[in-house]
C-alpha positions as a Markdown table, in Angstrom:
| # | Residue | x | y | z |
|---|---|---|---|---|
| 1 | Met | 0.0 | 0.0 | 0.0 |
| 2 | Glu | 1.2 | 3.5 | -0.8 |
| 3 | Arg | 2.8 | 5.4 | 2.1 |
| 4 | Ala | 0.6 | 8.0 | 3.6 |
| 5 | Tyr | 1.2 | 11.7 | 2.6 |
| 6 | Cys | 0.6 | 13.9 | 5.6 |
| 7 | Pro | 2.1 | 17.4 | 5.5 |
| 8 | Asp | 2.7 | 19.0 | 8.9 |
| 9 | Lys | 0.3 | 21.9 | 9.5 |
| 10 | Asn | 1.9 | 22.7 | 12.9 |
| 11 | Ser | 5.2 | 23.8 | 11.2 |
| 12 | Tyr | 3.2 | 26.5 | 9.3 |
| 13 | Leu | 1.5 | 27.6 | 12.5 |
| 14 | Glu | 4.8 | 28.0 | 14.3 |
| 15 | Leu | 6.3 | 29.7 | 11.3 |
| 16 | Leu | 3.6 | 32.5 | 11.4 |
| 17 | Ser | 4.4 | 33.0 | 15.1 |
| 18 | Leu | 8.1 | 33.4 | 14.3 |
| 19 | Ile | 7.4 | 35.8 | 11.4 |
| 20 | Lys | 5.2 | 37.9 | 13.8 |
| 21 | Lys | 8.1 | 38.0 | 16.3 |
| 22 | Lys | 10.5 | 38.8 | 13.5 |
| 23 | Gly | 12.7 | 35.9 | 14.6 |
| 24 | Pro | 15.2 | 34.0 | 12.4 |
| 25 | Ala | 13.7 | 30.9 | 10.8 |
| 26 | Ala | 14.4 | 28.2 | 8.3 |
| 27 | Leu | 11.7 | 25.9 | 7.0 |
| 28 | Ala | 13.0 | 22.6 | 5.7 |
| 29 | Thr | 10.7 | 20.6 | 3.4 |
| 30 | Ile | 11.2 | 17.2 | 1.6 |
| 31 | Ile | 10.4 | 17.9 | -2.0 |
| 32 | Glu | 11.5 | 14.6 | -3.4 |
| 33 | Ala | 12.0 | 11.1 | -1.8 |
| 34 | Arg | 13.2 | 8.1 | -3.7 |
| 35 | Gly | 13.9 | 4.6 | -2.4 |
| 36 | Ser | 13.7 | 3.7 | 1.3 |
| 37 | Thr | 13.5 | 6.9 | 3.3 |
| 38 | Pro | 12.3 | 7.7 | 6.9 |
| 39 | Gln | 9.9 | 10.4 | 5.6 |
| 40 | Thr | 7.9 | 11.2 | 2.4 |
| 41 | Glu | 7.5 | 14.3 | 0.3 |
| 42 | Gly | 5.7 | 17.0 | 2.2 |
| 43 | Ala | 7.4 | 16.3 | 5.6 |
| 44 | Ser | 8.8 | 19.5 | 7.0 |
| 45 | Ala | 10.7 | 20.8 | 10.0 |
| 46 | Leu | 10.9 | 24.4 | 11.3 |
| 47 | Phe | 14.2 | 25.7 | 12.8 |
| 48 | Ser | 14.9 | 28.9 | 14.7 |
| 49 | Gly | 18.3 | 30.2 | 15.4 |
| 50 | Lys | 18.4 | 28.0 | 18.5 |
| 51 | Gly | 17.4 | 24.7 | 16.8 |
| 52 | Leu | 14.4 | 22.6 | 15.9 |
| 53 | Met | 11.0 | 24.0 | 16.8 |
| 54 | Ser | 8.5 | 21.8 | 15.1 |
| 55 | Gly | 8.1 | 18.8 | 12.8 |
| 56 | Thr | 10.6 | 16.3 | 11.6 |
| 57 | Ile | 12.5 | 15.4 | 8.4 |
| 58 | Gly | 13.3 | 11.9 | 9.7 |
| 59 | Gly | 15.3 | 12.1 | 12.8 |
| 60 | Gly | 18.8 | 10.7 | 13.4 |
| 61 | Val | 21.6 | 11.4 | 11.0 |
| 62 | Ile | 19.3 | 13.2 | 8.5 |
| 63 | Glu | 17.9 | 15.6 | 10.9 |
| 64 | Ala | 21.3 | 16.4 | 12.4 |
| 65 | Glu | 22.6 | 17.3 | 9.0 |
| 66 | Val | 19.5 | 19.4 | 8.2 |
| 67 | Leu | 19.9 | 21.2 | 11.5 |
| 68 | Arg | 23.5 | 22.0 | 10.7 |
| 69 | Arg | 22.6 | 23.3 | 7.3 |
| 70 | Ala | 19.6 | 25.2 | 8.6 |
| 71 | Leu | 21.6 | 27.1 | 11.3 |
| 72 | Ser | 24.2 | 28.0 | 8.7 |
| 73 | Ala | 21.6 | 29.1 | 6.2 |
| 74 | Ile | 19.9 | 31.3 | 8.8 |
| 75 | Lys | 23.1 | 33.1 | 9.5 |
| 76 | Arg | 23.8 | 33.7 | 5.8 |
| 77 | Lys | 20.1 | 34.4 | 5.0 |
| 78 | Lys | 20.5 | 32.1 | 1.9 |
| 79 | Ser | 17.9 | 29.5 | 0.9 |
| 80 | Gly | 18.9 | 26.4 | -0.9 |
| 81 | Val | 18.1 | 22.8 | -2.1 |
| 82 | Phe | 20.4 | 20.0 | -1.2 |
| 83 | Thr | 20.3 | 16.2 | -1.8 |
| 84 | Phe | 20.9 | 13.7 | 1.0 |
| 85 | Asn | 21.9 | 10.2 | -0.1 |
| 86 | Leu | 21.2 | 7.8 | 2.7 |
| 87 | Ala | 23.2 | 5.0 | 1.2 |
| 88 | His | 26.3 | 7.3 | 1.0 |
| 89 | Asp | 26.0 | 10.3 | 3.3 |
| 90 | Ala | 24.9 | 8.2 | 6.2 |
| 91 | Ser | 27.2 | 5.2 | 5.5 |
| 92 | Gln | 29.6 | 6.1 | 8.3 |
| 93 | Glu | 26.8 | 6.3 | 10.8 |
| 94 | Lys | 25.9 | 3.2 | 12.8 |
| 95 | Gly | 22.3 | 2.1 | 12.1 |
| 96 | Ala | 21.7 | 4.3 | 9.0 |
| 97 | Ile | 20.6 | 1.7 | 6.6 |
| 98 | Cys | 17.6 | 3.2 | 4.7 |
| 99 | Gly | 19.5 | 3.5 | 1.4 |
| 100 | Gly | 17.2 | 6.1 | -0.3 |
| 101 | Arg | 17.6 | 9.7 | -1.5 |
| 102 | Leu | 16.0 | 12.9 | -0.3 |
| 103 | Arg | 15.9 | 16.4 | -1.9 |
| 104 | Ile | 15.3 | 19.0 | 0.8 |
| 105 | Leu | 14.3 | 22.7 | 0.4 |
| 106 | Leu | 15.6 | 25.1 | 3.0 |
| 107 | Glu | 13.8 | 28.4 | 3.0 |
| 108 | Thr | 15.3 | 31.2 | 5.1 |
| 109 | Arg | 13.2 | 34.2 | 4.2 |
| 110 | Pro | 9.6 | 32.9 | 4.9 |
| 111 | Glu | 8.3 | 36.3 | 5.6 |
| 112 | Lys | 8.2 | 36.9 | 1.8 |
| 113 | Asn | 5.5 | 34.2 | 1.6 |
| 114 | Glu | 3.5 | 35.1 | 4.7 |
| 115 | Ala | 0.4 | 35.8 | 2.7 |
| 116 | Ala | 0.4 | 32.3 | 1.1 |
| 117 | Ile | 0.9 | 30.6 | 4.5 |
| 118 | Arg | -1.9 | 32.6 | 6.0 |
| 119 | Ala | -4.2 | 31.7 | 3.1 |
| 120 | Leu | -3.4 | 28.0 | 3.5 |
| 121 | Leu | -4.3 | 27.9 | 7.2 |
| 122 | Gln | -7.4 | 30.0 | 6.8 |
| 123 | Ser | -8.6 | 27.7 | 4.0 |
| 124 | Leu | -8.0 | 24.6 | 6.2 |
| 125 | Arg | -9.9 | 26.2 | 9.1 |
| 126 | Arg | -12.9 | 26.5 | 6.7 |
| 127 | Arg | -12.3 | 22.8 | 5.7 |
| 128 | Lys | -11.5 | 23.7 | 2.2 |
| 129 | Pro | -8.6 | 21.9 | 0.4 |
| 130 | Gly | -6.0 | 23.5 | -1.9 |
| 131 | Val | -2.5 | 23.4 | -3.2 |
| 132 | Leu | 0.5 | 25.3 | -1.9 |
| 133 | Ala | 2.6 | 26.0 | -5.1 |
| 134 | Thr | 6.3 | 26.8 | -4.5 |
| 135 | Leu | 8.4 | 28.2 | -7.4 |
| 136 | Ile | 12.1 | 27.7 | -6.8 |
| 137 | Arg | 14.5 | 29.7 | -9.0 |
| 138 | Lys | 18.1 | 30.8 | -8.9 |
| 139 | Asp | 18.7 | 34.5 | -8.1 |
| 140 | Pro | 22.0 | 35.3 | -9.9 |
| 141 | Ser | 22.4 | 38.6 | -8.2 |
| 142 | Lys | 22.4 | 37.1 | -4.7 |
| 143 | Lys | 23.9 | 33.7 | -5.5 |
| 144 | Ser | 20.9 | 32.2 | -3.7 |
| 145 | Leu | 17.5 | 30.8 | -4.5 |
| 146 | Asp | 14.4 | 32.9 | -5.0 |
| 147 | Ile | 11.4 | 31.1 | -3.5 |
| 148 | Gly | 7.8 | 32.2 | -4.2 |
| 149 | Arg | 4.7 | 30.6 | -2.9 |
| 150 | Leu | 1.0 | 30.8 | -3.9 |
| 151 | Trp | -2.1 | 29.2 | -2.3 |
| 152 | Thr | -4.7 | 28.0 | -4.7 |
| 153 | Gly | -8.2 | 26.6 | -4.0 |
| 154 | Pro | -9.8 | 23.5 | -5.6 |
| 155 | Asp | -11.9 | 25.6 | -8.1 |
| 156 | Ile | -8.9 | 26.8 | -10.1 |
| 157 | Arg | -9.7 | 27.2 | -13.8 |
| 158 | Pro | -7.5 | 27.4 | -17.0 |
| 159 | Asn | -5.6 | 30.7 | -17.3 |
| 160 | Ala | -6.7 | 31.6 | -13.7 |
| 161 | Leu | -3.0 | 32.3 | -12.8 |
| 162 | Arg | -2.3 | 34.5 | -15.9 |
| 163 | Gly | 0.0 | 37.3 | -15.0 |
| 164 | Thr | 1.7 | 35.5 | -12.1 |
| 165 | Pro | 4.9 | 33.4 | -12.2 |
| 166 | Phe | 2.6 | 30.3 | -11.8 |
| 167 | Ser | 0.8 | 30.9 | -15.1 |
| 168 | Gly | 0.4 | 27.9 | -17.3 |
| 169 | Phe | 0.6 | 25.4 | -14.4 |
| 170 | Glu | -3.1 | 25.2 | -13.6 |
| 171 | Arg | -3.4 | 21.6 | -14.9 |
| 172 | Glu | -0.5 | 20.4 | -12.8 |
| 173 | Ile | -2.0 | 22.1 | -9.7 |
| 174 | Leu | -5.3 | 20.2 | -10.3 |
| 175 | Arg | -3.4 | 17.0 | -10.8 |
| 176 | Ala | -1.7 | 17.3 | -7.4 |
| 177 | Leu | -5.0 | 17.9 | -5.8 |
| 178 | Gln | -6.7 | 15.0 | -7.5 |
| 179 | Glu | -3.9 | 12.5 | -6.8 |
| 180 | Lys | -3.6 | 13.8 | -3.2 |
| 181 | Lys | 0.1 | 13.8 | -3.2 |
| 182 | Pro | 2.9 | 16.3 | -4.0 |
| 183 | Leu | 4.1 | 16.9 | -7.5 |
| 184 | Leu | 7.6 | 18.1 | -8.6 |
| 185 | Val | 7.8 | 19.8 | -12.0 |
| 186 | His | 11.3 | 20.4 | -13.4 |
| 187 | Leu | 11.5 | 23.7 | -15.3 |
| 188 | Lys | 14.2 | 25.5 | -17.4 |
| 189 | Pro | 15.3 | 27.1 | -15.2 |
| 190 | Gly | 13.9 | 26.3 | -11.8 |
| 191 | Thr | 11.6 | 23.8 | -10.1 |
| 192 | Leu | 7.9 | 23.9 | -9.2 |
| 193 | Tyr | 6.9 | 22.0 | -6.1 |
| 194 | Leu | 3.1 | 21.5 | -5.6 |
| 195 | Glu | 2.0 | 20.4 | -2.1 |
| 196 | Pro | -1.8 | 19.6 | -1.7 |
| 197 | His | -3.4 | 20.2 | 1.7 |
| 198 | Phe | -6.6 | 18.8 | 3.0 |
| 199 | Pro | -8.7 | 19.4 | 6.1 |
| 200 | Leu | -7.9 | 17.0 | 8.9 |
| 201 | Pro | -10.3 | 14.1 | 9.1 |
| 202 | Arg | -12.8 | 14.5 | 12.0 |
| 203 | Leu | -12.8 | 12.2 | 15.0 |
| 204 | Val | -16.2 | 12.4 | 16.7 |
| 205 | Ile | -16.1 | 10.8 | 20.2 |
| 206 | Ala | -19.5 | 10.1 | 21.7 |
| 207 | Gly | -18.8 | 9.7 | 25.4 |
| 208 | Ala | -16.5 | 11.8 | 27.7 |
| 209 | Gly | -15.5 | 9.0 | 30.0 |
| 210 | His | -12.0 | 7.6 | 30.6 |
| 211 | Ile | -11.7 | 5.8 | 27.3 |
| 212 | Gly | -13.0 | 8.9 | 25.4 |
| 213 | Gln | -10.4 | 11.0 | 27.1 |
| 214 | Ala | -7.6 | 8.7 | 26.1 |
| 215 | Val | -8.8 | 8.3 | 22.5 |
| 216 | Ala | -9.1 | 12.1 | 22.2 |
| 217 | His | -5.4 | 12.5 | 23.2 |
| 218 | Leu | -4.2 | 9.9 | 20.8 |
| 219 | Gly | -6.5 | 11.2 | 18.0 |
| 220 | Lys | -4.9 | 14.6 | 18.2 |
| 221 | Leu | -1.4 | 13.1 | 18.0 |
| 222 | Leu | -2.5 | 11.2 | 14.9 |
| 223 | Asp | -3.7 | 14.3 | 13.0 |
| 224 | Phe | -7.5 | 14.1 | 13.6 |
| 225 | Glu | -9.7 | 17.1 | 14.3 |
| 226 | Val | -11.2 | 15.9 | 17.6 |
| 227 | Ile | -14.8 | 16.6 | 18.6 |
| 228 | Val | -16.1 | 15.3 | 22.0 |
| 229 | Ile | -19.8 | 14.8 | 22.7 |
| 230 | Asp | -21.4 | 14.2 | 26.1 |
| 231 | Asp | -24.4 | 15.5 | 28.1 |
| 232 | Arg | -22.4 | 16.0 | 31.3 |
| 233 | Pro | -20.5 | 19.4 | 31.5 |
| 234 | Glu | -18.6 | 18.1 | 34.5 |
| 235 | Tyr | -17.0 | 15.5 | 32.1 |
| 236 | Ala | -17.1 | 17.3 | 28.7 |
| 237 | Asn | -14.9 | 20.3 | 29.3 |
| 238 | Gly | -11.6 | 21.7 | 28.3 |
| 239 | Glu | -9.9 | 20.8 | 31.5 |
| 240 | Arg | -10.5 | 17.1 | 30.9 |
| 241 | Phe | -10.1 | 17.3 | 27.1 |
| 242 | Pro | -7.3 | 19.8 | 26.4 |
| 243 | Asp | -6.6 | 18.1 | 23.0 |
| 244 | Ala | -10.2 | 18.5 | 21.8 |
| 245 | Asp | -10.8 | 21.0 | 19.0 |
| 246 | Arg | -14.5 | 21.2 | 19.9 |
| 247 | Ile | -16.6 | 20.0 | 22.8 |
| 248 | Ile | -20.4 | 19.6 | 22.5 |
| 249 | Val | -22.4 | 19.4 | 25.7 |
| 250 | Ser | -25.8 | 18.1 | 24.7 |
| 251 | Asp | -27.9 | 15.0 | 24.5 |
| 252 | Ile | -25.6 | 12.5 | 22.9 |
| 253 | Gly | -28.0 | 11.0 | 20.4 |
| 254 | Glu | -29.3 | 14.4 | 19.2 |
| 255 | Ala | -25.8 | 15.9 | 19.0 |
| 256 | Val | -24.6 | 13.0 | 16.8 |
| 257 | Arg | -27.8 | 13.3 | 14.7 |
| 258 | Arg | -27.2 | 17.1 | 14.1 |
| 259 | Phe | -23.4 | 16.7 | 13.4 |
| 260 | Pro | -22.6 | 16.9 | 9.7 |
| 261 | Leu | -21.0 | 13.6 | 8.6 |
| 262 | Ser | -18.9 | 12.8 | 5.5 |
| 263 | Ser | -16.5 | 10.2 | 4.3 |
| 264 | Asp | -13.7 | 11.8 | 6.4 |
| 265 | Thr | -15.7 | 11.6 | 9.6 |
| 266 | Tyr | -14.7 | 8.8 | 12.1 |
| 267 | Ile | -17.1 | 8.1 | 14.9 |
| 268 | Val | -16.1 | 6.3 | 18.1 |
| 269 | Ile | -19.1 | 5.4 | 20.4 |
| 270 | Val | -17.9 | 5.0 | 24.0 |
| 271 | Thr | -20.7 | 6.4 | 26.1 |
| 272 | Arg | -21.4 | 5.4 | 29.7 |
| 273 | Gly | -24.3 | 3.0 | 29.0 |
| 274 | His | -25.9 | 0.7 | 26.5 |
| 275 | Ala | -29.0 | 2.9 | 25.9 |
| 276 | Arg | -26.8 | 5.9 | 24.9 |
| 277 | Asp | -24.6 | 3.8 | 22.7 |
| 278 | Glu | -27.7 | 2.6 | 20.9 |
| 279 | Glu | -29.0 | 6.2 | 20.4 |
| 280 | Ala | -25.6 | 7.4 | 19.1 |
| 281 | Leu | -25.4 | 4.4 | 16.7 |
| 282 | Arg | -29.0 | 5.0 | 15.4 |
| 283 | Ala | -28.1 | 8.7 | 14.8 |
| 284 | Cys | -25.2 | 7.8 | 12.5 |
| 285 | Leu | -25.6 | 4.3 | 11.1 |
| 286 | Lys | -27.6 | 5.2 | 7.9 |
| 287 | Arg | -25.5 | 8.3 | 7.2 |
| 288 | Arg | -22.2 | 8.6 | 5.4 |
| 289 | Ala | -19.1 | 8.2 | 7.6 |
| 290 | Gly | -15.6 | 6.9 | 7.0 |
| 291 | Tyr | -15.8 | 4.7 | 10.2 |
| 292 | Ile | -18.2 | 3.8 | 12.9 |
| 293 | Gly | -16.9 | 1.9 | 16.0 |
| 294 | Met | -18.8 | 1.0 | 19.2 |
| 295 | Ile | -17.4 | -0.3 | 22.4 |
| 296 | Gly | -18.8 | -3.5 | 23.8 |
| 297 | Ser | -18.5 | -7.2 | 24.0 |
| 298 | Arg | -19.3 | -9.5 | 21.0 |
| 299 | Arg | -22.5 | -10.5 | 22.8 |
| 300 | Lys | -23.6 | -6.9 | 23.0 |
| 301 | Ala | -22.9 | -6.3 | 19.4 |
| 302 | Gly | -24.8 | -9.4 | 18.4 |
| 303 | Leu | -27.9 | -8.4 | 20.5 |
| 304 | Leu | -27.9 | -4.9 | 19.1 |
| 305 | Arg | -27.6 | -6.2 | 15.5 |
| 306 | Glu | -30.6 | -8.4 | 16.1 |
| 307 | Lys | -32.6 | -5.5 | 17.5 |
| 308 | Phe | -31.6 | -3.0 | 14.8 |
| 309 | Leu | -32.5 | -5.5 | 12.0 |
| 310 | Gly | -35.7 | -6.6 | 13.7 |
| 311 | Cys | -36.9 | -3.0 | 14.2 |
| 312 | Gly | -36.0 | -2.1 | 10.6 |
| 313 | Trp | -33.4 | 0.5 | 11.8 |
| 314 | Ala | -30.7 | -1.0 | 9.6 |
| 315 | Ala | -30.1 | -3.5 | 6.8 |
| 316 | Pro | -27.6 | -6.3 | 7.5 |
| 317 | Ala | -25.0 | -4.7 | 5.2 |
| 318 | Glu | -25.3 | -1.4 | 7.1 |
| 319 | Phe | -24.9 | -2.8 | 10.5 |
| 320 | Asp | -22.1 | -5.1 | 9.5 |
| 321 | Lys | -20.0 | -2.0 | 8.7 |
| 322 | Val | -19.9 | -1.2 | 12.4 |
| 323 | His | -16.6 | -2.0 | 14.2 |
| 324 | Ser | -17.8 | -3.7 | 17.3 |
| 325 | Pro | -16.0 | -4.9 | 19.4 |
| 326 | Ile | -14.1 | -1.7 | 18.6 |
| 327 | Gly | -10.3 | -1.6 | 18.1 |
| 328 | Ile | -7.8 | -4.3 | 16.9 |
| 329 | Ser | -7.2 | -7.2 | 19.2 |
| 330 | Ile | -4.1 | -6.6 | 21.4 |
| 331 | Asn | -5.4 | -8.3 | 24.5 |
| 332 | Ser | -6.2 | -4.9 | 26.0 |
| 333 | Gln | -6.2 | -4.7 | 29.8 |
| 334 | Thr | -6.3 | -1.0 | 30.7 |
| 335 | Val | -8.0 | 2.1 | 29.5 |
| 336 | Gln | -4.9 | 3.3 | 27.8 |
| 337 | Glu | -4.3 | 0.0 | 26.0 |
| 338 | Ile | -7.9 | 0.0 | 24.8 |
| 339 | Ala | -7.4 | 3.5 | 23.5 |
| 340 | Val | -4.3 | 2.3 | 21.6 |
| 341 | Ser | -6.2 | -0.5 | 20.0 |
| 342 | Ile | -8.9 | 1.9 | 18.9 |
| 343 | Ala | -6.4 | 4.4 | 17.6 |
| 344 | Ala | -4.6 | 1.7 | 15.6 |
| 345 | Glu | -7.9 | 0.7 | 14.0 |
| 346 | Leu | -8.7 | 4.3 | 13.1 |
| 347 | Val | -5.3 | 4.7 | 11.4 |
| 348 | Ser | -5.7 | 1.5 | 9.5 |
| 349 | Val | -9.1 | 2.5 | 8.2 |
| 350 | Arg | -8.1 | 6.0 | 7.4 |
| 351 | Asn | -5.1 | 4.9 | 5.4 |
| 352 | Arg | -7.2 | 2.3 | 3.6 |
| 353 | Asn | -9.9 | 4.9 | 2.8 |
| 354 | Gln | -7.2 | 7.3 | 1.4 |
| 355 | Phe | -4.9 | 4.9 | -0.4 |
| 356 | Gly | -6.8 | 1.6 | -0.9 |
| 357 | Gly | -5.8 | -1.9 | 0.2 |
| 358 | Lys | -7.4 | -4.8 | 2.0 |
| 359 | Asp | -8.9 | -4.7 | 5.5 |
| 360 | Pro | -6.4 | -6.4 | 7.7 |
| 361 | Phe | -9.2 | -7.2 | 10.2 |
| 362 | Pro | -12.0 | -8.6 | 8.0 |
| 363 | Arg | -15.4 | -9.4 | 9.5 |
| 364 | Ala | -17.6 | -12.3 | 8.7 |
| 365 | Gln | -20.7 | -11.3 | 6.8 |
| 366 | Gly | -23.8 | -11.3 | 8.9 |
| 367 | Lys | -21.9 | -11.3 | 12.2 |
| 368 | Pro | -20.6 | -8.7 | 14.5 |
| 369 | Ser | -17.0 | -7.4 | 14.2 |
| 370 | Arg | -14.0 | -9.5 | 15.2 |
| 371 | Pro | -14.2 | -11.8 | 18.2 |
| 372 | Ala | -13.1 | -10.0 | 21.4 |
| 373 | Ser | -10.2 | -11.1 | 23.4 |
| 374 | Pro | -11.1 | -12.4 | 26.9 |
| 375 | Ser | -10.2 | -9.1 | 28.4 |
| 376 | Arg | -12.4 | -7.0 | 26.2 |
| 377 | Ala | -15.7 | -8.3 | 27.7 |
| 378 | Gly | -15.1 | -7.1 | 31.2 |
| 379 | Ile | -12.3 | -4.6 | 31.2 |
| 380 | Glu | -13.3 | -2.1 | 28.5 |
| 381 | Ser | -15.4 | 0.1 | 30.7 |
| 382 | Pro | -14.6 | 1.2 | 34.2 |
| 383 | Pro | -17.4 | 1.3 | 36.8 |
| 384 | Cys | -19.9 | 4.2 | 36.6 |
| 385 | Asp | -19.0 | 5.5 | 40.1 |
| 386 | Gln | -15.4 | 6.0 | 38.9 |
| 387 | Gly | -16.5 | 8.5 | 36.2 |
| 388 | Gly | -16.0 | 6.1 | 33.4 |
| 389 | Asp | -18.2 | 4.2 | 31.0 |
| 390 | Ala | -21.0 | 1.9 | 32.1 |
| 391 | Ser | -21.3 | -1.9 | 31.9 |
| 392 | Leu | -20.9 | -3.3 | 28.4 |
| 393 | Glu | -23.8 | -5.7 | 28.6 |
| 394 | Pro | -27.1 | -4.6 | 27.2 |
| 395 | Ser | -29.9 | -3.3 | 29.4 |
| 396 | Pro | -33.4 | -4.9 | 29.0 |
| 397 | Ala | -34.6 | -4.4 | 25.4 |
| 398 | Val | -36.6 | -1.2 | 24.7 |
| 399 | Pro | -39.5 | -1.6 | 22.2 |
| 400 | Cys | -38.7 | -0.4 | 18.7 |
| 401 | Gly | -41.1 | 2.5 | 18.8 |
| 402 | Lys | -39.9 | 3.9 | 22.1 |
| 403 | Arg | -36.8 | 5.9 | 23.1 |
| 404 | Arg | -35.1 | 6.6 | 26.3 |
| 405 | Gly | -35.9 | 9.9 | 27.9 |
| 406 | Thr | -33.3 | 12.6 | 27.2 |
| 407 | Ala | -33.0 | 13.9 | 30.8 |
| 408 | Arg | -29.4 | 14.2 | 32.0 |
| 409 | Gln | -28.2 | 11.7 | 34.5 |
| 410 | Lys | -25.8 | 13.1 | 36.9 |
| 411 | Lys | -23.2 | 11.1 | 38.7 |
C-alpha cells in the first residue's frame, strides 16, 4: 500500500508565530523522496536560530545534517536545495541503513511568503482543500534561491493564474489535488513544487469517560480534528479534554444526529451506557461516515444487531460496517491499552480509505465485528462510580417504537 502523505500543519502555524516576532527561521521541506526513506514528500521541520522548533525530516543522521545546514543558512540568509543520499552520506553512521535519497528545500526568508501561508491555514480552518505552489528559481544577483509561494483553491480554472509566475501550471495544480500527493515539476530554469493540503479528518467521540479521554489525546497526536460529545458538562470540558478542537455538551443522540457527517468523519461510540450507545449508533448508522466503531462485547454487538434488524433500523450490510468490538485485538487490559487498540484501527481504516488496500481485520458477513479477546468483555469500561463508562452488557430491550428519555443523568 502507498505510504501516507501527511504534511505538517503545525510547522506552518509555528512559522507564522516566528514571522510575527521577526525571529530568524528556516523551513525545511522534503520535495522529493526516492527509495527507502524515513519520511515522504511534504514532511517538514521548522528551525529557529536555536534549533528545531516543530516537525521532523526523519530524525537521526538526516535531521542532524538538516539542523547543521539550517543554522548555517539562517546566519547567511540564503535559501537552498540539497540532496541527502542515505546510502552514501549516512554510510559512516551506525544504524543508518535506509538507502534512499532525499531532496530538501531550505527556505530562510519565509516572511516573503507570509500571505500564502496565512491563506493555507485560513482555508483549512474553513475545511477547504487546496495546493501550496512553490516556485524555486536561482537568483544570480544574490547567488541564492528565490522562492515564491502561492495558495490556490480547488476551483482553479485554466488561465486563472495568468499574470503570475505560476501561469500555465493550472493543470499540474489540479493533478496534485486530484492525486492527493505532492508533484515536482522540473523547469528550465527552476523547479515547481506542488503540495496539496486537505482538512484533517474528523474524529467524533461520543462519550467523555476515561476511554473517550484517552482516545481524544491519541487522536490529536494522529492528526485528527477531535470533537467530543457528552451530556455532562462536568466531564465534557476543556480541563479534561485539552486536546479537543470542539466540545459539545448536549444529549448525545441528538448531537450526533445534528453533526454533519462525511467520508472523512470517524465516529467512536464509548458512552457510559448501552442505551446511549444505541442512540448514538442510530443517529449515524444510515449516514455517510468513514468509520463507525462502538465499544462493547461481542455478545452486546450481536444483540444490538438483532434488535436493529428486527426493528427495521438498519439493513444487514449497514450494521455489518460497524466495528464492534471496537479496536484491533491486542489483549487490552487497561483504559490506555484499549485507546491504543482503537487508535490503531482508526489509522488502519483512514489509510485504507485514502490509499486503498485490503482490510487487515476482516469481519464475517452477517456477524458482529472481530471476536473479542477475553479481556475485552469485562475490562473495557470502568465502573460508573469512577467516572468512566458503564457496563458493556445490554440493558433490557426497549420496544422499537420507544426511546429513552433525554433527561441528563448526573453522577
